[in-house]
C-alpha positions in Angstrom: -18.1 -12.8 -15.8 -21.6 -12.6 -15.4 -23.4 -9.1 -13.1 -26.2 -11.9 -12.5 -26.0 -14.2 -9.1 -26.6 -13.5 -5.6 -23.9 -10.8 -3.7 -22.6 -12.9 -1.6 -21.7 -16.9 -2.4 -22.5 -19.4 0.4 -19.8 -20.7 2.5 -19.9 -24.1 0.8 -17.6 -24.1 -2.0 -15.5 -20.9 -0.6 -12.5 -22.8 -0.3 -12.4 -24.5 -3.5 -11.9 -21.5 -5.1 -9.5 -19.7 -3.4 -5.6 -19.3 -4.6 -4.4 -21.5 -1.9 -0.9 -19.9 -2.5 -1.9 -16.8 -2.7 -3.5 -17.0 0.8 -0.4 -18.8 2.1 1.6 -16.5 1.2 -0.5 -14.0 2.9 -0.8 -15.4 5.8 3.0 -15.7 6.4 3.5 -12.5 5.7 1.1 -11.6 8.6 2.5 -14.1 10.9 6.2 -12.5 10.2 4.2 -9.3 10.8 3.1 -10.1 14.3 6.3 -11.4 15.2 8.7 -8.3 14.0 6.5 -6.0 15.1 6.2 -8.0 18.5 10.4 -7.7 18.5 10.4 -3.6 17.1 8.5 -2.7 20.3 10.2 -5.1 22.8 12.1 -2.8 25.2 10.8 0.3 23.8 7.6 0.7 26.2 7.4 1.0 29.9 7.4 -2.2 32.1 4.1 -4.0 31.9 3.1 -2.3 28.6 5.7 -4.2 25.9 2.4 -6.4 24.9 0.1 -3.7 24.2 1.4 -2.9 21.1 1.4 -6.5 19.9 -2.4 -6.9 20.6 -3.1 -3.7 19.0 -1.6 -5.1 16.1 -3.3 -8.6 16.7 -6.5 -7.1 16.3 -5.7 -4.5 13.3 -4.7 -8.0 11.7 -7.6 -9.9 12.6 -9.8 -6.9 11.4 -7.8 -7.4 7.9 -8.6 -10.8 7.6 -12.3 -10.3 8.5 -12.2 -7.2 5.9 -10.9 -9.5 3.0 -13.1 -12.3 3.8 -15.9 -10.1 3.5 -14.5 -8.5 0.6 -13.6 -11.3 -1.2 -17.3 -12.8 -0.8 -18.9 -10.1 -2.8 -18.8 -10.6 -6.4 -16.4 -8.7 -8.6 -19.5 -7.7 -10.8 -20.9 -5.4 -7.7 -16.9 -4.3 -7.0 -17.4 -2.9 -10.5 -20.6 -1.2 -10.1 -19.4 0.3 -6.4 -16.0 1.5 -7.9 -18.3 4.4 -9.3 -19.0 5.2 -5.9 -16.2 4.6 -3.4 -13.8 6.7 -5.1 -16.3 10.0 -4.4 -16.9 9.0 -0.9 -12.7 8.6 -0.3 -12.3 12.4 -1.7 -15.0 13.5 0.7 -13.0 12.0 3.9 -9.7 13.7 2.3 -12.3 17.0 2.5 -13.0 16.4 5.8 -9.4 15.9 7.2 -8.7 19.8 6.1 -11.6 21.2 7.9 -10.0 22.5 11.2 -10.5 20.7 14.2 -11.9 17.5 12.3 -8.2 16.2 11.4 -5.3 15.2 13.7 -2.2 16.9 13.1 1.0 15.0 13.4 4.5 16.5 12.8 3.0 18.8 10.8 1.0 16.7 8.9 -3.1 16.2 9.0 -4.1 12.6 8.1 -5.7 10.9 10.4 -9.5 11.1 12.0 -9.8 10.4 15.8 -12.2 7.8 16.7 -12.1 6.9 20.2 -9.4 4.9 21.5 -8.6 4.5 17.4 -7.3 6.7 14.7 -8.0 6.0 10.9 -6.1 7.5 7.9 -8.2 7.6 4.9 -5.3 8.3 2.3 -4.7 4.4 2.7 -8.1 3.2 1.7 -8.6 6.0 -0.8 -5.4 4.3 -2.9 -7.3 1.3 -3.3 -10.5 2.9 -4.5 -8.2 4.9 -6.9 -7.2 1.4 -8.6 -10.8 0.5 -8.2 -12.2 3.6 -9.9 -9.5 3.2 -12.9 -10.5 -0.3 -13.6 -14.1 0.3 -14.2 -12.7 3.3 -16.3 -10.2 1.0 -18.5 -12.9 -1.3 -19.0 -15.1 1.2 -20.2 -12.7 2.8 -22.5 -11.1 -0.6 -24.0 -13.2 -0.1 -27.3 -11.8 3.3 -27.8 -7.9 3.6 -27.7 -7.6 6.5 -29.1 -9.6 8.9 -27.4 -6.8 11.0 -25.8 -10.0 12.9 -23.4 -11.7 9.6 -22.5 -8.2 7.7 -22.1 -6.0 10.1 -20.2 -7.7 13.6 -19.6 -10.3 12.0 -17.3 -8.6 9.5 -15.0 -5.4 12.4 -14.8 -7.8 14.8 -13.9 -9.6 12.6 -10.8 -6.2 11.8 -9.7 -5.2 15.4 -9.9 -7.9 15.8 -7.4 -6.9 13.4 -5.1 -3.3 14.9 -5.3 -4.2 18.0 -4.5 -6.0 16.7 -1.0 -2.6 14.5 -0.5 -0.5 17.3 -1.0 -2.5 19.8 1.5 -2.3 17.5 4.4 0.8 17.0 3.3 1.5 13.6 2.2 3.9 13.0 -0.9 4.9 9.4 -0.4 1.1 8.6 -0.7 1.0 10.9 -4.0 3.7 9.5 -5.4 2.6 6.1 -5.2 -0.7 6.9 -6.9 0.6 8.4 -9.7 2.9 5.9 -10.8 0.0 3.4 -10.0 -2.6 5.3 -12.2 0.4 5.8 -15.1 0.9 1.9 -14.9 -2.6 0.9 -15.0 -2.9 3.1 -18.2 0.0 1.4 -19.7 -1.7 -2.2 -19.2 -4.2 -1.1 -20.7 -2.5 0.2 -23.6 -2.5 4.3 -23.7 0.3 5.6 -25.8 4.0 5.9 -24.1 3.9 9.4 -25.2 0.5 10.2 -23.2 2.0 8.5 -20.1 5.2 9.9 -20.6 3.9 13.2 -20.5 1.9 12.9 -17.5 4.6 11.2 -15.4 6.9 14.1 -16.7 4.2 16.7 -15.3 3.3 15.3 -12.2 7.3 15.3 -11.6 7.7 18.6 -12.0 4.7 19.6 -10.1 6.2 17.5 -6.9 9.7 19.0 -7.7 8.1 22.5 -7.5 6.8 21.2 -4.1 10.1 20.4 -2.8 11.8 23.4 -3.8 9.3 25.9 -2.4 9.2 23.8 0.8 12.6 24.3 3.0 11.7 21.4 5.4 11.1 19.2 2.1 14.2 20.6 0.6 16.3 19.5 3.3 15.0 16.3 3.3 16.0 15.9 0.2 19.6 17.3 0.9 20.1 15.2 3.7 19.0 12.3 1.6 21.8 13.0 -0.7 24.3 13.1 2.6 23.1 12.3 5.8 26.6 11.7 7.5 26.7 15.4 6.9 24.2 16.0 9.7 23.8 12.5 11.2 22.2 14.1 14.8 19.7 16.2 12.6 18.0 15.9 9.2 20.0 12.7 8.5 19.2 11.0 11.8 16.3 8.5 10.6 18.5 7.2 7.8 21.9 7.0 9.6 20.1 5.0 12.3 18.4 3.0 9.5 21.6 2.0 7.7 23.5 1.5 10.9 20.7 -1.1 11.7 21.3 -3.0 8.3 24.6 -3.1 8.2 24.9 -4.4 11.9 22.8 -7.6 11.0 25.1 -8.6 8.3 24.1 -12.4 6.8 22.2 -13.7 9.7 21.6 -11.1 12.1 22.4 -10.2 15.2 19.2 -12.4 17.1 15.3 -12.3 17.0 14.7 -9.8 19.8 18.4 -8.5 20.0 18.0 -5.0 17.9 19.9 -2.3 19.3 18.7 0.5 17.0 14.9 -0.3 17.9 15.8 1.1 21.8 15.2 4.5 20.7 17.8 5.4 18.2 15.4 4.3 15.1 12.1 6.5 14.8 9.1 4.4 14.0 10.9 0.9 13.9 7.8 -0.9 13.9 6.2 0.9 10.8 8.2 3.2 8.5 11.9 1.3 9.0 10.3 -2.1 10.4 12.9 -3.5 7.0 15.6 -2.0 8.9 15.1 -3.8 12.1 14.4 -7.2 9.9 17.7 -6.7 8.7 19.3 -6.2 11.9 17.7 -9.0 13.6 17.5 -11.7 10.7 20.2 -10.4 8.8 20.3 -10.6 4.7 18.6 -14.2 5.1 15.6 -12.4 6.7 15.2 -9.6 4.4 15.0 -12.2 1.4 12.8 -14.2 2.9 10.2 -11.1 2.7 11.5 -10.1 -0.4 10.2 -13.9 -1.6 7.1 -13.7 0.3 6.1 -10.5 -1.6 7.4 -11.8 -4.8 5.0 -14.8 -4.3 1.8 -12.6 -3.6 2.8 -10.7 -6.9 3.4 -13.8 -9.1 -0.1 -15.1 -8.1 -1.9 -11.5 -8.7 -0.4 -11.3 -12.1 -1.2 -14.8 -12.6 -4.9 -14.5 -11.6 -4.8 -11.0 -13.8 -3.8 -13.5 -16.8 -6.3 -15.9 -16.4 -9.6 -13.7 -16.0 -8.2 -11.7 -18.9 -8.4 -14.6 -21.0 -12.1 -15.0 -19.8 -12.6 -11.9 -21.0 -13.1 -9.9 -17.7 -11.6 -6.7 -18.4 -12.4 -4.9 -15.3 -11.2 -8.0 -13.0 -7.9 -8.1 -15.3 -7.4 -4.5 -14.4 -8.0 -4.4 -11.0 -5.9 -7.4 -10.2 -2.9 -5.4 -12.1 -3.6 -2.2 -10.3 -3.5 -3.8 -6.8 -0.6 -5.7 -8.0 1.4 -2.6 -9.0 0.2 -0.8 -6.0 1.7 -2.9 -3.4 4.5 -3.5 -5.4 5.1 0.3 -5.6 4.6 0.6 -1.9 7.4 -2.0 -1.0 9.6 -1.1 -3.1 9.1 3.0 -1.8 9.6 1.4 1.8 13.0 -0.7 0.9 14.6 2.2 -1.0 13.7 4.3 2.4 15.4 2.0 4.4 18.4 1.6 2.1 18.3 5.4 1.5 17.9 4.9 -2.0 15.0 7.9 -2.4 14.2 10.7 0.2 12.7 9.7 3.9 9.1 9.3 3.7 6.2 7.8 5.7 5.2 5.1 3.7 3.7 1.8 5.4 5.2 -1.9 4.3 2.0 -3.7 3.2 1.0 -6.6 5.9 3.9 -6.2 7.5 4.0 -2.4 9.0 2.3 -1.5 12.6 -1.0 0.6 12.0 -4.6 -0.6 11.7 -5.4 2.1 8.5 -2.6 -0.1 6.3 -3.8 -3.5 7.5 -7.1 -2.4 6.9 -6.3 -1.2 3.2 -4.6 -4.5 2.8 -7.4 -6.7 3.7 -9.2 -5.0 1.2 -7.1 -5.2 -1.2 -6.6 -8.7 -0.7 -9.8 -9.3 -0.8 -10.5 -7.9 -4.3 -7.7 -10.1 -5.5 -9.9 -13.4 -4.0 -12.8 -11.9 -5.1 -11.7 -11.6 -8.5 -9.9 -15.1 -8.6 -13.0 -16.4 -7.0 -15.2 -15.4 -10.2 -13.0 -16.6 -12.7 -12.8 -20.6 -10.5 -16.5 -20.3 -10.8 -16.5 -19.7 -14.7 -13.6 -22.2 -14.9 -15.8 -25.1 -13.2 -19.2 -23.7 -15.2 -20.9 -22.4 -12.0 
């Protein structure tokens, strides 16, 4: 991929350079999201305000699509240069959150900036910036596979800085997702399993110690092991999610007919949207959702393979990292709803209610399309 050329390509040949299957899958997820967020919030607000969450969510979707379009029109070589700047900017935002009076605290966590009527959660975009940085790092070190300091110590040190800031919020779920994404990208870049295993073990031990010294986090783990022991206390969220999923059976109780969303299931339109889908659309609805995510991930790794064959190391690592990031968030969100892992606040990509998550997904999808367009242009000789 050449670093030359204009920053922004003309729109004339834009549609012919896109992976249409990927675009249709993403648009299908966003459409599914609009329907299910409206259903999950229907009847949970006062009279006359039931459509307010829907309009807010549609606004977030439009912003995400606009961002995806703009990001995809920027040449991938430009993103490689910007990767050195974006992560430090993200780290600055995480630091500012910890300044007293700057960040907004909700349920004991300080994760948001208040921007008038809107809120912004910087950790959502920082996840994408970490992938950008690591893709650039892997591209630079592709010819030095044996240097432990360069291959492992440097990216793990950067992750440690980001993780420390996230844990101070605190945000354990985001930290764990970034950790596994970083190690997955290092593995795909050819780093020895011994190094990756050591870094993973160290990270898990650190998270384990932090859980043990925090009574609140420890209680979450205990309630996860047996939520029915305290169904109206620490196990409440998981119990209500399991009831919702069990009620749906094969075909669900019907769109909009969920009972659990009516003040029984907390965060029904966000962290526990999967439970609402399972209750209203049953196993069939859950299967459709999984298939849509499967198509997105399939197309992403197909793009990574194509650009890798053309010698675009940065583009290949970037797409692999984004695919891993999306897949891990989907897996963790499903696992939380099914009671496989302790409850944690982690949005379902391109589905959950929330502007920051949708913005981050827009950036991620735009980067996928940017890399895909670059390889399409090379294949056509442009």
